C-alpha positions, 0 to 999 in steps of 0.5 A, spaced: 023 122 768 030 122 765 030 118 758 034 111 759 040 111 756 041 104 752 047 100 754 051 098 748 055 092 748 063 093 749 067 093 743 071 086 741 078 086 741 082 087 734 084 080 731 091 079 729 095 075 724 100 071 728 107 069 725 108 061 727 115 062 725 116 067 730 112 064 735 116 057 734 123 061 734 121 064 741 119 058 744 126 055 742 130 060 745 126 060 751 123 067 751 116 064 750 116 058 756 108 057 755 103 058 750 096 060 753 090 059 749 084 062 752 077 064 750 070 064 752 066 058 751 064 055 744 070 060 741 074 054 738 079 054 744 081 046 744 081 046 736 085 052 735 090 049 741 091 042 737 092 045 731 097 050 734 101 044 737 101 040 730 103 046 726 109 047 732 111 040 731 113 042 724 118 046 727 121 041 731 117 043 737 113 037 741 107 040 745 102 037 750 096 041 752 094 042 759 086 044 760 084 050 764 077 048 765 074 048 772 069 042 770 073 038 765 077 035 771 071 031 773 070 024 771 063 022 768 062 029 766 063 029 759 057 031 755 056 037 759 063 040 760 064 038 752 071 034 753 070 032 746 077 028 747 077 026 740 079 033 738 086 032 741 087 027 735 093 024 739 096 030 742 097 029 749 093 032 754 093 033 762 088 035 767 082 032 765 078 026 769 083 027 775 077 028 780 071 024 782 064 027 781 061 030 787 068 032 790 069 040 790 075 041 786 078 048 787 083 053 784 088 051 790 088 044 788 088 046 780 095 050 782 098 044 785 096 039 779 098 044 774 105 045 777 106 037 777 103 036 770 107 042 767 113 039 770 112 032 767 111 036 760 118 039 761 121 033 763 119 029 757 122 035 753 115 037 751 113 044 750 106 046 754 100 049 751 095 051 757 088 051 754 081 053 757 076 058 759 076 058 766 079 065 767 081 064 775 085 058 774 089 061 768 090 067 772 093 063 778 098 059 774 100 064 769 102 070 774 096 074 774 094 071 781 098 068 787 095 064 792 097 063 799 093 058 803 086 060 800 087 067 800 087 070 793 092 076 792 090 081 787 097 084 785 100 080 779 107 077 780 110 078 773 104 079 769 105 073 765 112 073 764 114 068 759 107 066 757 104 068 750 097 069 750 092 067 744 085 069 745 080 065 740 075 071 738 068 070 735 063 075 734 057 075 739 052 073 734 056 067 732 058 065 739 051 065 741 049 061 735 054 056 736 052 055 744 045 054 742 047 049 736 052 045 741 046 045 747 041 042 742 046 037 740 048 035 747 041 034 749 040 030 743 046 026 745 045 024 752 046 030 756 040 028 761 042 021 761 049 023 763 046 027 769 041 021 771 047 017 771 051 021 776 044 022 780 043 015 781 050 012 781 049 008 775 055 012 771 062 008 771 065 014 774 061 013 781 064 006 782 068 009 787 064 015 790 057 013 789 051 017 787 052 025 786 047 029 791 043 033 787 045 039 791 052 038 789 050 037 781 046 044 782 053 047 785 057 045 779 052 050 775 050 051 767 048 044 764 049 040 771 044 045 774 039 046 769 039 039 767 038 037 775 032 041 775 029 038 769 030 031 772 027 034 779 021 036 775 022 043 776 023 045 769 019 043 762 023 041 756 022 048 753 024 051 759 030 047 760 033 049 753 031 057 754 034 058 761 040 054 760 041 057 753 041 064 756 045 062 762 051 060 757 050 066 753 051 070 760 057 065 762 061 067 755 060 074 756 063 074 763 069 070 761 070 075 756 069 080 761 075 077 765 079 076 759 079 083 758 080 085 765 087 081 764 088 086 759 087 092 763 092 089 768 097 089 763 097 082 760 098 082 752 093 077 749 093 076 741 086 075 739 085 071 733 079 069 729 077 062 729 
C-alpha cells in the first residue's frame, strides 16, 4: 500500500505595513471609493475597521462602517454572532439588526440593502468602510460577482475596481486560541439563554415575528445550530463546546479559502497583522 502523504496547511499570505497617509490621499482623490476590511472570524476585523475610521478622521475623512455579516443582520442574535456593538465607539454602522430572526435573509437582499445604505453614506459626505467575513456578500457588492435574479455569475465585473481591500491576518494557532476563548466567554455570558429566548419567543426580537422554529435556528449554523441541539438534549455541555469549537475552526478555514480565491481571481488584498 502506498504511503499516505501528509497534507500541509496552506501558507499564510505575507503581511504588509500600510501607509495611512497614502490611503487617505487616494480616498480624497476618488481613486479609492471604498475600503473593505475582511478576514476570518476572530481575526479582529471590526476593531481594525473602527481604528482605521478614527485614524482617517485625522485626515479629514469621516467614515461609516457597513457590515458584511450574513447573521448580524438578524435582530436578537447578538451574542452568537458577536455583534459587540460597543466596539464601534461612536462610528456610525449599518446593515446590522435589519431583519427579524426566523426570516431567510440572502445575498440578493443584501445587495439591495447594501446599495441603499452606501448611497446614504455618500449622500452624507462620508466615506464607506465595508467590514465583514461573509465572502459571498463581499464579492457580490464589490465586483467579484454579479447577481441577476437569483443566479450568480462567476465572472468578475471589474475585479473590485475602486475598492481597497485590507485583510486582517493572524496565525492559525492564535486564531483558534481566540475562537476557543471567545466561545467560552459567550457561553458564560448568556448564549444559551439567548437561543432559548428565540426558541420560546421570550426574546424582545420575537415581539413581531413570534418564536423561531428550531429547524430555522439549526439552519443558521454554528452557534445557533449547536446550542439548539444542546437545548433539545442532543448534546452534553462538553460535546457542545468541543463540537462547536471544531466547527468554528473549520468555518474560519473556509473563510480564508474564499479570500485566497478572491486573490487568485485577480483581487489584491493587503494583509495586515492585528
